[in-house]
C-alpha positions in Angstrom: 9.2 27.2 -19.6 9.3 29.2 -16.3 11.7 27.6 -13.8 9.3 27.3 -10.0 10.6 25.7 -6.9 9.6 25.0 -2.6 9.5 29.0 -3.1 6.9 29.4 -5.8 3.3 29.6 -4.9 2.4 28.0 -8.3 -0.1 25.5 -9.4 0.1 22.1 -11.1 -2.6 20.5 -12.9 -3.4 17.7 -13.0 -3.8 15.5 -16.1 -6.3 12.7 -14.9 -8.2 11.3 -17.6 -9.1 13.7 -19.3 -7.5 12.6 -22.6 -9.7 9.8 -22.3 -12.8 12.2 -21.4 -15.7 9.3 -22.5 -13.8 7.0 -19.8 -14.5 9.5 -16.9 -17.9 9.1 -16.0 -17.2 5.0 -16.2 -14.2 5.9 -14.0 -15.8 8.3 -11.5 -18.7 5.8 -10.5 -16.0 2.2 -10.8 -13.8 4.5 -8.4 -16.3 5.1 -5.8 -17.3 1.8 -5.5 -13.9 1.1 -4.5 -13.5 3.5 -2.9 -16.3 2.7 -0.4 -16.0 -1.2 -0.4 -12.1 -0.2 1.3 -13.2 2.2 3.7 -16.4 -0.4 4.6 -14.0 -3.7 4.4 -11.1 -2.4 5.9 -12.6 -0.2 9.2 -14.3 -3.0 9.9 -11.2 -5.1 10.0 -10.8 -2.1 12.6 -13.3 -2.5 14.4 -13.4 -6.7 14.7 -10.1 -6.7 15.9 -10.9 -4.5 18.7 -13.7 -6.0 20.2 -13.3 -9.5 19.3 -10.5 -11.6 21.3 -10.1 -14.1 19.1 -9.0 -11.9 17.2 -6.1 -9.9 19.3 -3.9 -12.1 18.0 -0.2 -10.5 16.2 -1.6 -11.6 13.2 -4.5 -9.1 13.3 -2.8 -7.1 15.5 -0.3 -6.6 11.7 -4.2 -6.8 10.0 -5.5 -4.2 11.4 -2.2 -1.5 10.8 -2.6 -3.2 8.0 -6.5 -1.9 7.0 -5.6 1.5 9.0 -2.6 2.1 6.3 -4.3 1.0 3.4 -7.8 4.0 4.5 -5.6 6.6 4.7 -3.6 5.0 1.8 -6.3 5.5 -0.9 -8.2 8.7 1.4 -4.3 10.3 0.5 -5.3 10.3 -3.4 -8.7 8.8 -4.3 -10.8 12.0 -2.8 -9.0 14.3 -5.3 -8.8 11.8 -8.0 -12.5 11.6 -8.2 -13.0 15.7 -8.0 -10.1 15.9 -11.4 -12.7 12.9 -12.8 -15.9 15.5 -12.1 -14.2 18.3 -14.1 -14.4 20.1 -9.9 -11.1 21.0 -10.3 -7.8 20.2 -11.7 -5.3 22.2 -10.0 -3.4 21.8 -7.0 -1.1 24.0 -5.2 2.7 23.2 -5.0 2.5 23.1 -1.0 -0.7 20.6 -1.3 1.3 18.7 -3.9 4.1 18.0 -1.5 2.0 17.5 1.0 0.2 14.6 -0.9 3.8 13.0 -2.0 5.1 12.9 1.7 1.9 11.6 3.0 1.3 8.8 0.2 5.2 7.6 0.4 5.4 7.2 4.0 1.9 4.9 3.8 3.4 3.6 0.8 6.8 2.6 2.5 4.7 1.5 5.3 3.1 -0.6 3.4 5.7 -2.1 1.9 8.0 -2.8 5.4 4.5 -3.9 7.3 3.9 -6.6 4.6 7.1 -8.7 4.7 6.7 -8.3 9.0 3.7 -10.1 8.3 5.3 -12.4 5.6 8.0 -13.2 8.9 4.9 -13.1 11.6 3.2 -15.9 9.1 6.7 -17.9 9.0 6.8 -18.6 13.0 3.3 -19.5 12.9 3.5 -22.1 10.3 7.0 -23.2 10.6 7.4 -22.9 14.5 4.1 -22.9 16.1 5.2 -24.5 19.0 7.2 -21.5 19.7 5.0 -18.9 18.3 4.0 -17.2 21.0 6.9 -16.9 22.4 8.7 -14.6 19.0 5.8 -13.0 18.1 5.2 -11.9 21.9 3.3 -8.2 22.1 6.5 -6.3 22.8 8.1 -7.5 19.1 5.0 -6.9 17.8 5.1 -3.4 19.2 8.2 -2.9 17.7 7.9 -4.4 14.7 5.3 -2.1 13.6 6.9 1.0 15.2 9.6 0.7 13.0 6.9 0.0 9.8 5.9 3.7 10.1 9.3 5.0 11.4 10.9 3.5 7.9 8.4 4.7 6.0 8.5 8.0 7.5 12.6 8.0 6.2 12.1 6.9 3.1 9.7 9.6 2.2 11.6 12.5 3.7 14.6 11.3 1.8 12.1 11.3 -1.4 10.3 14.3 -0.8 13.5 16.0 -0.3 15.5 15.1 -3.3 12.4 16.2 -4.9 11.7 19.7 -3.7 15.7 20.4 -4.5 15.0 20.1 -7.7 14.7 23.1 -10.2 11.1 22.3 -12.2 10.5 22.8 -15.0 5.9 23.2 -16.4 3.2 23.1 -14.0 1.4 19.8 -16.1 1.2 17.0 -14.3 0.4 13.7 -16.7 -1.2 12.0 -14.0 -4.2 11.6 -10.4 -1.9 12.7 -8.0 1.4 13.7 -7.2 3.5 10.6 -8.3 7.2 11.1 -7.9 8.3 9.9 -10.9 6.0 12.5 -12.4 8.1 15.5 -11.0 11.6 13.8 -12.5 9.9 14.0 -15.5 9.9 17.8 -15.0 12.9 18.4 -13.8 15.2 21.1 -15.8 18.4 20.1 -15.2 19.6 17.0 -15.2 18.6 14.4 -12.7 20.9 11.0 -12.7 22.4 11.5 -9.0 19.1 12.6 -7.8 17.1 9.0 -9.2 20.7 7.3 -8.1 19.7 8.3 -4.6 16.0 7.6 -4.7 16.8 4.5 -6.1 19.1 3.7 -3.3 16.6 4.4 -1.1 13.5 2.2 -3.1 15.6 -1.1 -3.0 15.9 -1.0 0.4 12.0 0.0 1.1 10.8 -2.7 -1.9 13.4 -5.3 -2.8 14.8 -5.7 1.2 10.7 -6.6 2.5 10.2 -8.7 -1.0 13.0 -10.3 -0.8 12.3 -11.1 3.4 8.4 -12.4 2.1 9.9 -15.1 -1.4 12.7 -15.7 2.1 9.5 -16.6 4.2 7.5 -18.5 1.6 10.0 -21.0 0.4 10.4 -21.9 4.3 6.8 -21.9 4.6 5.8 -23.8 1.0 8.7 -26.4 2.4 7.6 -27.2 5.8 4.0 -27.6 4.8 4.7 -30.2 2.1 6.0 -33.0 5.4 3.2 -31.9 6.0 0.7 -35.7 6.3 -2.7 -33.7 6.3 -3.8 -33.0 3.5 -6.3 -30.9 4.7 -3.4 -29.5 6.8 -1.7 -28.5 4.1 -5.0 -27.2 2.7 -5.1 -24.8 5.6 -1.9 -23.5 6.0 -1.3 -22.9 2.2 -5.0 -21.3 2.6 -4.0 -18.7 5.2 -0.5 -18.1 2.8 -2.1 -17.9 0.1 -4.3 -14.4 0.1 -1.3 -12.8 2.2 0.8 -14.1 -1.6 -1.6 -12.8 -3.3 -2.2 -8.8 -1.7 1.7 -9.0 -2.5 2.2 -10.0 -6.1 -0.5 -7.3 -6.7 0.9 -4.3 -4.2 4.7 -5.1 -5.4 4.7 -5.7 -8.5 2.5 -2.4 -9.4 5.0 -0.6 -7.2 8.3 -1.8 -8.8 7.1 -1.6 -12.2 6.8 2.4 -11.1 9.4 2.9 -8.8 12.4 0.7 -10.2 12.6 1.6 -13.9 14.7 4.5 -14.9 12.8 7.9 -15.8 13.3 8.2 -19.4 11.9 4.7 -20.0 8.5 5.7 -18.1 5.3 5.9 -19.7 3.3 8.8 -18.0 0.5 6.6 -19.4 0.4 3.2 -18.7 1.8 4.8 -15.2 -1.6 6.2 -14.3 -3.5 2.8 -14.8 -0.8 0.9 -12.8 -1.5 3.2 -10.4 -4.7 2.5 -10.0 -3.7 -1.1 -8.6 -1.4 0.2 -5.5 -3.6 2.8 -5.1 -7.2 1.5 -5.4 -7.8 -1.9 -6.1 -5.6 -3.7 -4.0 -6.8 -1.9 -1.1 -10.3 -2.6 -1.6 -8.9 -6.9 -2.1 -6.9 -6.5 1.4 -10.2 -6.8 3.5 -11.8 -9.4 1.5 -8.7 -12.0 0.4 -8.0 -12.0 3.8 -10.9 -12.5 5.7 -13.1 -13.8 2.8 -12.7 -17.6 4.0 -11.7 -16.5 8.1 -13.7 -18.7 10.5 -12.7 -16.4 13.4 -12.7 -12.9 11.4 -16.5 -14.2 10.3 -17.7 -15.5 13.4 -16.7 -12.3 15.1 -19.0 -10.0 12.8 -22.0 -12.5 13.2 -21.0 -11.6 16.7 -21.2 -8.5 16.3 -24.3 -8.5 14.7 -25.6 -10.0 16.7 -26.2 -13.3 15.0 -23.6 -15.7 17.0 -23.9 -17.5 20.2 -21.2 -17.3 23.1 -20.4 -21.3 21.9 -18.4 -19.8 18.3 
């Protein structure tokens, strides 16, 4: 096989789901619908959080960041996937592939950290309600949001840099976008040292926030169980249950992809698992966080001209 690296102008061939041609039309329709819902839902949350004073709280501040992340996150991969499914062009240049990888990893890593920050916010709201506004003051919220973005960018730069240093053999990427495990499969040389370095970076971004989330919700569950009011317990669990569902979908699929050794990684399974954290989760986030949220519903009706000042 021909060996090439970052100095090459060769193009990659994205296999996508061409191994299942009978499914491509169905995938195209379903993913187009999911992508449209993602754009509409996340844009709505961003707009509503800016327009309605009731939503200008730490929770919705972080949620608007999450929505912006999901908009960029899906847009970094889905348009390419739709073109691939339509059969118009299954190639991508090395430069575009590296750029896509860098952007995707930045956004995905930032979301990992941000979900941990949001869990801390919920912990402060439920377990420290009297001190919540003091703990989650605007300056701290800004610092936590910026730190999430910086941490995501640093992780992405490290992993992308390690990938670019590897000589690659072949141009066939058995995926629908430029995903890191696929590059490790194409490496012409031993990758144990590179994988070890990547594993450390991934552990920091995936496992540390996940541990923070588990710890936060363990404390939340203990605090909620002490609440005597059934309605109060139901409200608290309802608020936090949506976050747990998002976290489970996102982290479960991401950990499966990024924390397993390269030699055990299945390219075919990896493509379907990737659909969860690139398409399904970003589409569900707005629904899960706002479906039973009276503040968001009230803000929406107000924007649509159906609300009243008393709301």
